[in-house]
C-alpha positions as CSV (number, residue, x, y, z in Angstrom):
1,M,-31.6,23.5,-20.3
2,S,-28.3,22.5,-18.6
3,A,-25.4,21.3,-20.8
4,K,-24.8,17.6,-21.1
5,K,-22.1,16.5,-18.6
6,E,-18.9,14.9,-19.8
7,P,-18.1,11.5,-18.4
8,L,-14.6,11.4,-16.8
9,I,-12.2,8.6,-15.8
10,L,-9.9,8.8,-12.8
11,A,-6.5,7.1,-13.5
12,I,-4.1,6.1,-10.7
13,D,-0.4,5.7,-11.5
14,G,1.5,4.5,-8.5
15,G,5.2,4.7,-9.4
16,S,8.6,4.3,-7.8
17,Q,9.1,8.0,-7.0
18,S,5.6,9.4,-7.0
19,T,1.9,8.7,-7.0
20,K,0.0,10.4,-9.8
21,V,-3.7,10.8,-10.3
22,S,-5.3,12.1,-13.5
23,L,-8.7,12.9,-14.8
24,F,-9.4,12.1,-18.5
25,S,-12.3,12.7,-20.8
26,L,-13.5,9.9,-23.1
27,Q,-11.8,11.8,-25.9
28,G,-8.5,11.2,-24.2
29,E,-8.2,14.8,-23.1
30,L,-6.2,15.3,-19.8
31,I,-8.5,17.4,-17.6
32,C,-6.2,17.8,-14.7
33,Q,-3.5,15.9,-12.9
34,Y,-1.7,15.9,-9.5
35,S,1.4,14.1,-8.4
36,E,2.6,13.4,-4.9
37,K,6.2,12.5,-4.3
38,L,7.0,9.4,-2.3
39,Q,9.2,9.4,0.7
40,P,12.9,8.3,0.1
41,M,13.1,4.6,0.3
42,R,14.6,3.0,3.4
43,L,17.9,1.3,2.6
44,A,19.4,-1.2,4.9
45,P,22.2,-3.9,4.7
46,D,21.7,-7.1,2.7
47,G,19.9,-5.4,-0.2
48,V,16.8,-4.2,1.8
49,V,14.9,-1.4,0.0
50,E,11.5,-0.6,1.5
51,H,8.8,2.0,1.0
52,P,8.6,3.6,4.5
53,D,5.5,3.7,6.7
54,D,2.3,3.2,4.6
55,D,3.7,5.5,1.8
56,L,2.0,3.9,-1.2
57,W,-1.5,4.5,0.4
58,T,-0.9,7.8,2.1
59,S,0.7,9.3,-1.1
60,L,-2.4,8.3,-3.0
61,I,-4.6,10.0,-0.4
62,A,-2.4,13.2,-0.7
63,A,-2.5,13.0,-4.5
64,C,-6.3,12.7,-4.6
65,R,-6.7,15.6,-2.2
66,G,-4.3,17.7,-4.3
67,L,-6.3,16.8,-7.4
68,W,-9.6,17.9,-5.9
69,E,-8.2,21.3,-5.0
70,I,-7.4,22.0,-8.7
71,F,-10.4,20.2,-10.2
72,D,-13.3,22.7,-10.7
73,G,-15.8,20.2,-12.1
74,D,-18.2,17.7,-10.5
75,R,-16.8,14.5,-9.0
76,N,-20.1,12.8,-9.8
77,D,-19.2,12.9,-13.5
78,I,-16.5,10.3,-12.8
79,I,-17.6,6.9,-14.2
80,G,-14.8,4.7,-12.9
81,V,-11.3,4.4,-11.5
82,G,-8.3,2.7,-13.3
83,L,-5.6,1.4,-11.0
84,C,-2.0,0.7,-12.0
85,T,1.0,0.4,-9.7
86,I,4.7,-0.3,-9.9
87,R,5.6,-3.9,-10.5
88,F,7.8,-6.4,-8.8
89,C,7.0,-5.0,-5.3
90,R,5.9,-7.3,-2.5
91,A,3.2,-6.3,0.0
92,L,2.9,-8.4,3.2
93,L,-0.4,-7.9,5.0
94,K,-2.1,-8.8,8.2
95,S,-5.4,-10.7,8.1
96,D,-7.4,-7.5,8.0
97,G,-5.4,-6.3,4.9
98,T,-3.3,-3.7,6.6
99,L,0.5,-3.8,6.3
100,A,2.4,-6.2,8.4
101,Q,5.6,-4.5,7.5
102,P,6.7,-1.9,4.9
103,V,6.2,-2.7,1.2
104,L,9.3,-4.2,-0.4
105,S,10.5,-2.2,-3.4
106,W,11.3,-3.8,-6.8
107,M,14.9,-3.0,-5.9
108,D,14.8,-5.1,-2.7
109,Q,16.8,-8.2,-3.2
110,R,14.2,-10.3,-1.3
111,V,11.8,-9.9,-4.2
112,S,14.2,-11.7,-6.5
113,R,13.8,-14.8,-4.3
114,P,10.6,-16.9,-3.3
115,Y,8.8,-15.6,-0.3
116,E,10.0,-16.8,3.1
117,H,7.5,-16.8,5.9
118,V,9.5,-15.3,8.7
119,N,7.0,-12.8,10.1
120,P,4.1,-14.5,11.9
121,K,1.9,-11.4,11.5
122,V,1.8,-12.0,7.7
123,A,-1.5,-13.5,6.5
124,W,-1.5,-12.2,2.9
125,V,1.3,-11.9,0.4
126,T,0.4,-9.7,-2.6
127,T,1.7,-7.1,-5.0
128,S,1.5,-3.3,-4.7
129,S,-1.6,-3.4,-6.9
130,G,-3.2,-6.0,-4.8
131,Y,-2.6,-3.9,-1.7
132,I,-4.0,-0.7,-3.2
133,T,-6.9,-2.6,-4.7
134,H,-7.8,-3.9,-1.2
135,R,-7.5,-0.4,0.3
136,L,-9.9,1.0,-2.3
137,T,-12.4,-1.8,-2.5
138,G,-12.1,-4.0,0.6
139,E,-11.7,-7.0,-1.8
140,F,-8.8,-9.4,-1.7
141,K,-8.4,-9.4,-5.5
142,D,-5.6,-8.5,-7.8
143,T,-4.8,-8.4,-11.5
144,A,-3.1,-11.5,-12.7
145,A,-1.0,-9.3,-15.0
146,N,1.1,-8.0,-12.2
147,Y,2.6,-11.3,-11.1
148,A,5.8,-11.6,-13.1
149,G,8.7,-12.7,-10.9
150,Q,8.7,-15.0,-7.9
151,W,5.1,-16.1,-7.7
152,P,3.5,-19.6,-8.2
153,L,1.6,-18.4,-11.2
154,D,1.0,-20.5,-14.3
155,P,2.1,-18.1,-17.1
156,H,0.0,-19.9,-19.7
157,S,-3.4,-19.9,-17.9
158,W,-2.8,-16.7,-15.8
159,K,-4.0,-18.7,-12.8
160,W,-2.4,-20.0,-9.6
161,S,-0.3,-23.0,-10.5
162,E,-1.7,-26.5,-9.9
163,D,1.8,-28.0,-10.2
164,S,3.0,-29.4,-6.8
165,K,6.6,-28.9,-7.9
166,V,6.0,-25.2,-8.3
167,W,4.6,-24.9,-4.8
168,K,7.6,-26.7,-3.4
169,T,9.7,-23.9,-4.9
170,H,7.4,-21.4,-3.1
171,A,7.4,-23.3,0.2
172,G,6.7,-20.1,2.2
173,L,3.3,-19.7,0.6
174,N,0.1,-21.5,0.6
175,R,-3.0,-20.8,-1.5
176,S,-4.9,-19.2,1.4
177,M,-2.2,-16.4,1.6
178,L,-2.8,-15.3,-2.0
179,F,-5.4,-13.0,-3.5
180,E,-8.0,-14.0,-6.0
181,L,-6.8,-13.3,-9.5
182,V,-8.8,-11.4,-12.0
183,Q,-7.9,-10.4,-15.6
184,P,-6.6,-7.0,-16.6
185,G,-9.5,-4.7,-17.4
186,A,-11.9,-6.4,-15.0
187,V,-13.9,-4.6,-12.3
188,A,-12.4,-5.8,-8.9
189,G,-14.9,-3.9,-6.7
190,Q,-16.2,-0.5,-5.8
191,I,-14.8,2.4,-3.8
192,T,-15.8,1.8,-0.2
193,E,-17.2,4.5,2.1
194,R,-13.9,4.3,4.1
195,A,-11.8,4.8,1.0
196,S,-14.0,7.6,-0.1
197,Q,-13.5,9.4,3.2
198,D,-9.8,9.0,2.9
199,T,-9.3,9.9,-0.8
200,G,-12.4,11.9,-1.7
201,I,-13.2,9.5,-4.6
202,P,-16.9,9.0,-4.7
203,A,-18.1,5.8,-3.0
204,G,-19.5,3.1,-5.2
205,L,-17.4,3.9,-8.3
206,P,-16.1,0.7,-10.0
207,V,-12.4,0.1,-9.7
208,V,-10.9,-1.5,-12.8
209,V,-7.6,-3.3,-12.3
210,T,-5.0,-3.0,-15.1
211,A,-1.7,-4.8,-15.2
212,N,2.0,-4.1,-14.4
213,D,3.1,-0.6,-15.1
214,K,5.2,-1.3,-18.2
215,A,2.3,-3.2,-19.8
216,V,-0.2,-0.4,-19.1
217,E,2.3,2.1,-20.4
218,G,2.7,0.1,-23.6
219,L,-1.1,0.1,-24.1
220,G,-1.3,3.8,-23.3
221,G,1.5,4.4,-25.8
222,G,-0.6,2.7,-28.5
223,L,1.6,-0.4,-28.8
224,L,-0.8,-2.6,-30.8
225,E,1.1,-3.6,-33.9
226,D,3.6,-6.4,-34.4
227,N,6.0,-4.3,-36.4
228,E,6.4,-1.6,-33.7
229,A,8.4,-1.4,-30.5
230,L,7.9,0.9,-27.6
231,V,10.8,2.2,-25.4
232,S,9.6,3.2,-22.0
233,L,11.8,6.0,-20.7
234,G,11.3,5.9,-17.0
235,T,13.3,5.0,-13.9
236,Y,13.7,1.6,-15.4
237,I,14.1,1.7,-19.2
238,T,13.0,-1.2,-21.4
239,G,11.9,-2.0,-24.9
240,M,8.6,-3.7,-25.6
241,M,6.8,-5.6,-28.3
242,L,3.5,-7.4,-28.3
243,G,3.2,-11.2,-28.7
244,R,0.6,-13.9,-28.5
245,D,2.6,-16.7,-26.8
246,Y,4.5,-17.2,-23.6
247,V,8.1,-17.8,-24.6
248,D,10.4,-19.3,-21.9
249,D,13.6,-20.0,-23.9
250,S,14.2,-16.6,-25.6
251,K,17.7,-15.2,-25.5
252,T,17.2,-11.5,-25.9
253,Y,13.9,-10.8,-24.2
254,W,11.5,-12.2,-21.6
255,S,7.8,-12.7,-21.6
256,N,5.7,-10.4,-19.4
257,Y,2.0,-10.2,-19.1
258,S,0.2,-7.7,-21.3
259,A,-2.5,-5.3,-20.3
260,L,-4.8,-7.1,-22.7
261,A,-5.9,-10.5,-21.3
262,G,-4.3,-13.5,-22.9
263,K,-1.6,-11.5,-24.7
264,Y,2.0,-11.0,-23.7
265,L,4.4,-8.2,-23.6
266,Y,8.0,-9.1,-24.7
267,E,10.6,-7.0,-22.9
268,S,14.2,-6.5,-24.0
269,D,17.1,-6.2,-21.6
270,G,16.8,-2.8,-19.9
271,I,18.6,-0.1,-18.0
272,R,18.2,0.1,-14.3
273,R,18.1,3.7,-13.0
274,G,17.7,4.8,-16.6
275,M,16.2,8.3,-16.6
276,W,17.3,8.6,-13.0
277,T,20.7,9.2,-14.5
278,V,19.6,12.4,-16.1
279,S,18.1,13.6,-12.8
280,W,21.3,12.6,-11.0
281,L,23.4,14.8,-13.3
282,V,21.1,17.8,-12.6
283,S,21.5,17.1,-8.8
284,L,25.3,17.1,-9.2
285,L,25.1,20.6,-10.8
286,G,23.7,21.9,-7.5
287,P,20.9,24.3,-6.4
288,E,22.7,27.2,-8.1
289,F,22.1,25.7,-11.5
290,A,18.5,24.8,-10.7
291,D,17.9,28.3,-9.4
292,S,19.4,29.9,-12.5
293,C,17.2,27.8,-14.7
294,G,14.2,28.8,-12.7
295,A,15.0,32.5,-13.1
296,Q,15.1,31.9,-16.9
297,G,11.8,30.1,-16.8
298,I,13.3,26.8,-18.1
299,L,13.6,23.3,-16.5
300,P,17.1,22.2,-15.8
301,E,16.8,19.2,-18.1
302,A,15.6,21.5,-20.9
303,K,18.5,23.8,-20.3
304,L,20.9,20.9,-20.6
305,D,19.1,19.6,-23.7
306,K,19.6,23.0,-25.4
307,E,23.3,23.0,-24.5
308,A,23.8,19.4,-25.5
309,S,22.2,19.9,-28.9
310,L,25.2,22.0,-29.8
311,V,27.6,19.2,-29.0
312,S,28.7,17.0,-31.9
313,V,27.4,13.4,-32.4
314,G,29.3,11.1,-30.0
315,S,30.0,13.8,-27.4
316,D,33.6,14.2,-28.6
317,G,34.4,10.6,-27.5
318,L,32.7,10.7,-24.1
319,I,30.9,7.4,-23.6
320,V,28.8,6.3,-20.7
321,G,28.3,2.8,-19.2
322,L,24.9,2.8,-17.5
323,D,25.4,0.3,-14.7
324,F,24.5,2.8,-12.0
325,L,22.3,0.2,-10.2
326,A,24.0,-3.2,-10.1
327,P,21.8,-6.3,-10.4
328,A,21.7,-8.7,-7.4
329,D,23.9,-11.3,-9.2
330,R,26.6,-8.8,-10.2
331,P,26.7,-6.3,-7.3
332,H,30.2,-5.0,-8.2
333,L,29.0,-3.2,-11.4
334,K,29.3,0.6,-11.5
335,G,28.3,3.5,-13.7
336,T,31.2,4.7,-16.0
337,F,32.2,7.7,-18.0
338,I,35.0,6.8,-20.5
339,G,37.1,9.3,-22.4
340,L,36.9,12.4,-20.3
341,D,39.3,15.2,-21.4
342,A,39.5,19.0,-21.3
343,R,37.0,19.5,-24.1
344,H,34.1,18.0,-22.1
345,T,31.5,20.1,-20.2
346,R,28.2,19.4,-18.5
347,A,26.6,19.5,-21.9
348,H,28.9,16.7,-23.1
349,M,28.0,14.6,-20.0
350,H,24.3,15.2,-20.5
351,R,24.5,14.3,-24.2
352,S,26.6,11.2,-23.5
353,I,24.0,9.9,-21.0
354,I,21.2,10.4,-23.6
355,E,23.4,8.8,-26.2
356,G,24.2,5.9,-23.9
357,I,20.5,5.3,-23.2
358,A,19.6,5.5,-26.9
359,M,22.5,3.3,-28.2
360,T,21.9,0.7,-25.5
361,M,18.2,0.4,-26.1
362,S,18.5,0.6,-29.9
363,R,20.8,-2.4,-29.7
364,N,18.6,-4.3,-27.2
365,V,15.4,-3.7,-29.2
366,S,17.1,-4.6,-32.5
367,K,18.3,-8.0,-31.0
368,M,14.7,-8.7,-29.7
369,A,13.2,-8.0,-33.1
370,A,15.8,-10.1,-34.9
371,E,15.2,-13.1,-32.6
372,R,11.5,-12.8,-33.3
373,G,12.1,-12.5,-37.0
374,I,10.3,-9.1,-37.2
375,S,11.4,-6.1,-39.2
376,L,10.6,-3.0,-37.2
377,E,9.0,0.0,-39.0
378,R,9.1,2.5,-36.1
379,L,9.9,3.1,-32.5
380,I,7.4,4.7,-30.1
381,L,8.9,6.6,-27.1
382,S,6.9,6.9,-23.9
383,G,7.5,8.2,-20.4
384,G,9.1,11.4,-19.2
385,G,12.1,11.1,-21.5
386,A,9.9,11.3,-24.5
387,N,9.3,15.0,-23.7
388,S,12.8,15.7,-24.8
389,E,13.2,16.5,-28.5
390,L,16.9,15.8,-28.3
391,M,16.2,12.3,-26.8
392,C,13.8,11.5,-29.6
393,Q,16.2,12.6,-32.4
394,I,19.1,10.7,-30.9
395,F,16.9,7.6,-30.7
396,A,16.1,8.0,-34.4
397,D,19.7,8.5,-35.3
398,C,20.9,5.5,-33.2
399,S,18.2,3.1,-34.3
400,G,17.9,4.2,-37.9
401,L,14.1,4.1,-37.5
402,P,11.4,6.8,-37.5
403,V,10.6,7.7,-33.9
404,V,7.2,8.8,-32.8
405,R,5.9,10.2,-29.5
406,N,2.3,10.7,-28.5
407,V,0.5,13.9,-27.9
408,N,0.3,12.9,-24.2
409,S,3.4,11.0,-22.9
410,G,1.7,9.8,-19.7
411,G,1.3,6.2,-20.9
412,V,0.4,4.6,-17.6
413,G,-2.5,7.0,-16.9
414,L,-3.7,6.8,-20.5
415,G,-3.6,3.0,-20.5
416,S,-5.5,2.8,-17.2
417,A,-8.1,5.2,-18.5
418,M,-8.4,3.1,-21.7
419,L,-9.1,-0.1,-19.8
420,V,-11.8,1.6,-17.8
421,G,-13.5,2.9,-20.9
422,I,-13.4,-0.7,-22.4
423,A,-14.5,-2.3,-19.2
424,L,-17.5,0.0,-18.9
425,G,-18.5,-0.4,-22.5
426,Y,-17.6,3.0,-23.9
427,F,-15.1,1.4,-26.3
428,A,-15.4,-1.9,-28.2
429,D,-11.8,-2.8,-28.0
430,A,-8.2,-1.5,-27.4
431,A,-7.9,-0.3,-31.0
432,S,-10.9,2.0,-30.7
433,A,-9.8,3.2,-27.3
434,A,-6.3,3.9,-28.7
435,T,-7.8,6.1,-31.4
436,A,-9.1,8.4,-28.7
437,F,-6.3,8.2,-26.1
438,A,-3.0,7.3,-27.8
439,R,-2.9,10.0,-30.5
440,R,0.3,10.2,-32.4
441,G,2.3,13.5,-32.1
442,D,5.7,14.4,-33.4
443,E,7.8,12.2,-35.6
444,F,11.6,12.2,-35.9
445,Y,13.6,10.8,-38.8
446,P,17.2,9.5,-38.6
447,N,20.2,11.4,-39.9
448,A,22.2,9.0,-42.1
449,E,25.7,10.3,-41.1
450,A,24.8,10.4,-37.4
451,H,23.4,6.8,-37.7
452,K,26.8,5.6,-39.1
453,T,28.7,7.1,-36.2
454,Y,26.4,5.7,-33.6
455,Q,26.5,2.2,-35.3
456,K,30.3,2.2,-35.0
457,V,30.1,2.8,-31.3
458,I,27.2,0.3,-30.8
459,S,29.0,-2.4,-32.6
460,S,32.7,-2.0,-31.6
461,I,32.8,0.0,-28.3
462,Q,29.6,-0.4,-26.2
463,P,29.8,-4.2,-25.9
464,Q,33.4,-4.1,-24.6
465,I,32.7,-1.7,-21.8
466,S,31.3,-4.1,-19.3
467,A,33.6,-7.0,-20.2
468,T,36.7,-4.8,-20.1
469,L,35.9,-3.1,-16.8
470,D,34.4,-6.1,-15.0
471,P,37.7,-7.3,-13.4
472,I,38.5,-3.8,-12.2
473,Y,35.1,-3.3,-10.6
474,K,35.3,-6.7,-8.9
475,N,38.5,-5.6,-7.3
476,T,37.2,-2.2,-6.3
477,Y,34.1,-3.8,-4.9
478,K,36.2,-5.9,-2.6
479,I,37.7,-2.7,-1.1
480,F,34.9,-0.2,-1.3
481,G,31.7,-2.2,-1.7
């Protein structure tokens, strides 16, 4: 008698820098995973940032093919596909659903404005998730939970607005150019024969749409309680809490759509190019440093963590300002290191970046919780940065809260798989799915003396950095851009 086969879920995580595909069991076990890097984005004047060619789709094809090479099981055991892609992108499609022009990145300044119909080839305007959903299923459907930003969406009903004033603001759009909206966790369609030929995913499998990447990461991180906050440590870093109402007059957070239909994800102010800053420092150290780490069998970031753990709290006065990617309304802002002297080494720079991230996000999350009248009991860390024990401990010391990370830090993939399991009836709800997928791992507790030091910097120094340097950077921007 043959052994009973284990149902598997395929999760797609289309990010800013790579497309990752993962296979999970219904017990939340990662079976195998493959990641395909995206091409460098095309940068042009006037804030243009585009994904070149058809990179979001072709990288998914390559990632799937890479996955099948390392997967030694039976693809027929896969029960469904969960799809999540990067948010705030804009995909402009021809009538047949192919690209009319390259996909606009979330960093492209055009996505911060309502769509303007300047390309006559454009028949459909959608998100990155809408585009990939169409390529996989042939359907013109998309999750309503990936339409934060400049879209004529009613944030209370999660449907296209029926207010004529809203449509006047979005004069470049009409209803026929927009996809049909479905709720996160819904089956949008099945894998077509054509998509199966391209990706190797079995035809006929249900494709479950999820939400925006931060919301799905929050779900995958097990963010289900009101007294918790999750900090997503990715290219863009933000703090998140769950809520039940759309709030449009908050001062320290904004209301995003949750991965759970009808609920909201409150997001604090964040850090643009957050964990990118860590990678940037590694790149500055050059190939010799990377090669030496490779010879020692250690990742460059882990090597820097080890060195930085020996540096005193506060990095001997080296403080970083994290405006390495300026927002559209303040293009003059720059990243800053303050207080450099002869004591400082690469380890100090690495630690100061981590401290800058932890202090900034501890302050932002604290403000969000205070405005909501909630006393936080713990922080959850998710994303690649959560793999760093040094990062986790510094977050505990800065926030004064216990910090937990999950056994598996791949929140987007986990959240996508959870929604597939719920949609197909394997789990009754998000809580039961989280029991299997979002299993708690290490916990870190704050050091009282370190917390006092960080609180001094958070309260008296960090808030002054931008205000003090703002006039200087405005002047340098006039000269150097």
